[in-house]
N, C-alpha and C positions, 0 to 999 in steps of 0.2 A: 615264373613261379606266382604260386598263390600266397594270398597275405599272410596266413596262418604259415604257413615255412619257414615267410622274411626272417616272422617273429623269433620263432623256433632255431634259424640260423644264429638269430645275437646272442646269442648263450644259451647254456646246458641248465634249464632250470631243470628244481627239482619237479620230481612226478606229479604232487597236488597239482602245482602250478602250471605247469603241464597241460594238464589234463580241461582245468579250467579256462586255459589261451583255446584249444583247441575246440568244447566246445559254446566257446563264447565267441567263435566264429564263426559255430557252423551257424550264427542263431541268421547270417546276413543270409542263407540259405533258404532264411523259412520268410520270412517279409510279405506279407500278405495273405501267408497262408491261414488257415480256419485254426484257430481257438480251439476247436473239437479235437479231442482227440480219438483214436481209435480204438474200439476195446478190447485187450486182451484179456482175455478170458484166457483161465489155467487148459483149458479144454481146450482149443482154440488151436486147432495144428498150425495155421497160417498166422496168427498172433503171435505162438511160440516164435514162430521161422522171422516174422519182423523182430523179435526183440535180440535172437539172436543174432544176427544181422547188425546188431547198433551196436551188441555186444565185441561182433569177433572186427568192426570195424577198430575200434578203440585199439580193442587186443594189437590187432597185426601193427596198429600206426606205432603202441607201444616198443613192439620188436625190430621195428622197421631202424625208429631210432636208440634201437641198443640198452630199453632199458630194461629188460629181461632177459637171466639166465638163463641159458641155451645147454651151460653142460648138461650132458644125458643122463648121469649118475645121479644130480641133487637134479633133474629132474624126472627120472622114474619117483626118486624118493618122497616128492611134496608130492606126487601124483596115484602112487600109489596110498597114501595117505587117504587123499580124500574120498579117493575110489575105494575102498574102505571101511569112509563114513556113508557113503553113497547105496553099500549093499544091503539098509534100511530103510531107504527113501520110495514105499510102493508108490507102483506108477508114475515113474519118472519121465519129463516128455525131454526134459536137453540133455545134450551133451557137452558137462562141466571139464570146466576146465579150467589147470589149477599150474601155477607157476607164480617163481620169485620176484620180486625185482632188486633190483641194485641198488638199493637208497635207506641207508643206516639210521632215519626215524623209524621208529614204532607205529608201525601201523600194518592196514590192511584192509581189502576191497574186497566191493560182489560189483561186477557189471554186470548188467543184464544180458539174460541167458543166458548163465552161468560159468561165466571166465572170471577166475577167482585169486585175487593176487594177494603174494605173502610177502613183506617189503625183509629185506635180510638183517635188518634191524631189529623188528621182532621175534625171528628164527633164536637171537642170537640170547636174549633177554629170554627166550622158553627155556626148561630145563630139560622138558621129556619131549617122547614125539606124544604124551596124551595132552601136553597144558600146545603144542601145536593144532593141535587136534581138533582141542577146545573152537579156537579160533577160527578155521576151516566148517566146523560145524556149523557154529554163526552164521557162518555168512551164508552158510549154502541154504541153512534157513534162508533170510532174509531174499535171499531165490526163489526160492520155493512157494512162502509166502506174500511173496512178489509188492514187499513194502515200497518201494519207490517206484513201480510200473503204480501204485496204488495210489502210490503220493498225483504223481501225473497225473489221472484221472479225476481225481477227484477236486482238479485244476483248474476241469473248463472253464472257469469263470475266468479267473487268469490269460491276460495276453498273451504272448505266443515267448516273448522275451522272458515272463519270469518262469514259465513252463520249462525250457530252456536252463533258466538257472538253477532250481531244482533236479534239473536230469544235471547238471555239474553236479551237484552236492551228489547226486546216486554216484555218480563216477569217484569220486572221494569217497567213497565208501560212508556212504552217509547216515548221519542220524543228525545231532546239530546239524554237523556244519551243513543239513540241505537250507536252515535257514541264514548261515548268516553265507553261502554261495548267491541268496537269490535280493538280501540287501547289496551283496558287492557287485552285483549285477542289475539297480534300478526295478526291484524288485516287488516283494508283498508284506512289508515291514509293518501290517498293518496287523496282521493272520502270523505272527513270530508266535506268539505263545501258545497258540493252537496249535503250532507246527510243532513245537521243544513237547509239547503234551501225545500228544501223536506222534513223536519219533519214539518218545520213554516206552511207550506200551511195546511196541515194533522192537525193542532190545529183551525185553522180556520174555516176548511172546519168539524170539531167535532164539535166546536162552533156550526153554522150553523145549523147540522143537530137535535144536543141538544137542542136549542132555539124554536125549530119546535117539537121537545122531549115534552118536557117544556107545552108546549100549547096546546097539546092533550091530556097531564095526568094534564092539568088542575089547574099548580101550575103556582108561579107566577113569571113570563121571569127578573122581575129586581134580584131576587134570582143569578143566575150569573155573572151579573155586583157589585154586593154586596160582591160575593162568591171574585171576582177579584183582588176587592178593596181591601178586610183583607187578602189577602196575596201580595199585596206590599205593606199595612201597614207592615204587619211582618217581610216582607223585607227592609227595611227602604227604601223604594221606589226604590232596586234593581230590574232588570228583574229579575234574578235570586234569587241572594245574597245565603243564609243560608237553605234558605226551602226544605229541600226534594221535594214536588211534584213539585216546581217553575224550580228545579235541570229539571225534565222530563216534566214538564205543561210549558214551562215559556209565564209570563205574563207581555206584555209593555203597555205602551198608546193604542198606534194601535189597538190591541188587546180589551179593554176596551171600546175604543172609536167606533168599530162593533161594539160589544157586545149591548154598546148601543140603538147605533142606529139602532138595531133588536127590540128592543121589542117597543111593541105600549104600546102610555102611558098612552090607555084606558082598555087596559086588565090587568086584577088582575086573582089570583089564585083563584082555587073555595071556595066555604065555610066552605071547612074538618075542624075540630079543630087539628092544630096543638100542637099536644105530644110533639113535642121535646125535651122540656127541661128536661122533665118527666123522656124521653127515656134517655139523656144525663143522665141526675143522675144517672138513673137506670145503666147502663152501668159504672159508676166512683162505681157501688157499687159491680159489679159483679167484677169488674176486678180489683178493690185497694185494696187495707190491710189498707190504712187509707185514709180514706174520712176524706176530710173540716169539721172542728166543725160547721165554715161560710156555707152560699147562702139557697137553699128555704128552705120551711117550710119542705116537704118531704124529701130535701137532708141531715136533721139535722135526720130525722127521721130515714130515710137507717144507717146514720153513727151509732146511739145507736142502731140500731142491731145489726150491727157491732162487736160494740162493747161489745154486752152482755147488752146491759140499757133497758129494755123489757119494766119496764114500762114506762120511758121516751117514749121510742121510742110509745107505745101504746094511750096515750098525745096525740103524734102529728099525730099519723095515725084514732087514734078516730075520729080527729077535722076535718081531708080532706078524711075523705069514709063518714061522715054525711054530708060535701056538697055536696060530687057526688058521690053518691054511685054504680054509673054505670060507673065509669073510672076505666078498668082497673090495669093499675097500682098501681094505691092509694088502691083499693081491694085487687088484689096480696102480695102487702106489710101489707096490716093488718093482712091478713090469714098467710101470711107465718107468724109475730110475736104473733098470737095470740097462732100460736102450741108451738111457742118456749116456750110461759105462759101456755103452756096446755091446754089451752081453750079449746080444736081439735072441742067441740062439737058448738061453735061460729063459729069458722072455716070453718068449714064442710058448715051452714047456708051464708057464705058470697060466696064461692062456688056455694054452688046450687042456688042462687039466682042469680046469673052472669049469672046458665048455663038457667034460664028461659030468661034471657034475649039475650043471647049467645047460642043457641041451641046448642051442640054438638060440642064447640068447643074447638080444640083441647086441646091446653096448660091448659085452666082450668078444661077439665076432665082428665087430668096425673093427673093434681095438686090436685083433692078431690080422683082419685086413688089410688096414693099414699100414704091419708092421713085414709084413709080408710082400707090398707093393716098394715101400722104402729098401727094402732086402732085395727088390726085383726079381722076385720070385711070382711075374702073372695068373701062371696057370695056377696057383695052389689059390691065390689069391679068388679067379673064380669060378672055382670050386666052390668056397666060402658065400658071393659075394648071389649069384646061382641061390646057396641055397633061402639065403636071406629074400632073394624076389619072388618068390615063397609063400616065405614067411610072412613079407612085409609087400604086400603087392602094390599097396599106395603109399612106398614111401621113399621122400625124390630124392634123399641122400643115396639111396640104395642101385638109385639110376644114376647116378652122379659117377661113383664110383666102379657103377659095370661101366658107365662109356671112358671110362680113365684108360680100365682095361681093356679093352676090346680098340684101343686108338693104341693101347702099350704092343699087344698081338695084331695090330695091325688087321682087323676084322671089319671093315666099312662099314657092311650092312647093319652089323651088328651093333656098331657103337653110335650108327642112328638111328636104329630103333631105340636101345638105353636115350636116348638124350630128346629120343620126339615123346620116350614118356617124361622123363621130366617135365618138359614143356605140359603136359596132356595133367598131371596131377600137379604147377603150375598152376593153372591155369590160362594158359600162355597155346588155346585149340591153335589158333592159323600158324604157328610155326613149327607145332606138333603134327598137323594136315599137313605143311609143308613136307617135313622133314618122311611121314608115311609115304610121301610122293615118291622121293627118293630110293627109299628101300624098295621100292614095287619096279625102280627101274633095275636099282643095279646088279652088277653080274654074280660079284656074292654071296645073294639073298638065295639061302634056299627055300625049298617048296614053307617047311615049317615058319620060318619067320617070314613070308611072303604072306597066308593067311593071313597071322595074327599083323600083321601090320595094315593089311583090307579091312580087316574085322574094326580094328581102330578108330582107323579113316573113316569107316562106315556109321559108327555109334557116334562119336564128334563132328560128321555134319547134320547126321538125322536128327540130333542134341540142336545145334545153329541153324538147321534148313536154311545151310547155307550151298546155295547152288554149281556145285561142281564136279567134275566129272573127270574122272581121272580116259 
């Protein structure tokens, strides 16, 4: 077991401490390495790929340790906001990924390559989608403007430990924390003030681009000023105070004034329905063991589900559903509670009605598929799963579901094919090839399945240049 894994197993660290430990242990791999960093030009596909690999490696470790919220409804909401902002970004080179961190600290950060995390605590403080969008826009701007990577390039005269220290700061969503992290790991005390000045200018630059992205995404730009005001109030009027987000993104009166000055008084957000309160309620339901008994009718209904008071939840959700039966938050919660009450047929009708409105919706399809599997209706579940396979051919969860359905239907060749696709997508190429081989000798494999297995197997062999023959 590696050093950093042994450390992390000792206790569940706060996210920012975990990131610091992770980057600190990386320095062991850099001993003796050149202090020269490769150029990371915005237009260099190779260097963007390196940047993305770095960000993805940290994202995947956060995911593996359970720090990232994986509920598909919540994940889609945060990514829908992010991709609305990206619509106004010209010549986009990175595949951005937005995610929620299961941490109550008020914070947000951008990893290299466009992996942008927002803590649950920050989401609970923001009051509208426009305020949360301002945070995402700001982090997108940091990535787009290469603030963290530029900081590394400008540090060529520093030793490897100092560079990794600054990278630790970057992974903390750094601004002033880049200095603190560098000092923590024995870095660059002599240049602290210069770095503070540099990174505060980055904040203004990120605000300016972030405001443009908000306009492009049809968000209300006042959301940025409103969020700054909330942060200032939380800190008791201090520029930093004890708020984690402000330690990395200090907000002063000048910054608020500049943001306010850039708001077009005649411009407002688009006409999109703001489900932000429902998103926040559902986030609490998914991530908290003890929901408050007070709050919105939706939150009280979710609290009743959590407490096992399904009849009470049914009365509340039935009212909400009948008020707006096209609302996906109300509908899913209503159907989930119907399942708890053993009223599966009614729950199925809720899902199917929504699928008539939103054909092919992934989340609704998966919910219905799971319901049909529990009822033992595997042939009906297969119809949905095959439709999902066509619509989402690189989704590993779809193939996991297909594998279970084919197993229940006693179709071994198709089960192995689904398992092979699952392993191919998750990067286990050797296991995928082994399963393709088994499909090719399976007596119940039809011609179409054999052809697909042979084609997929050949592609993997060519990609990895594996010398093997069937």
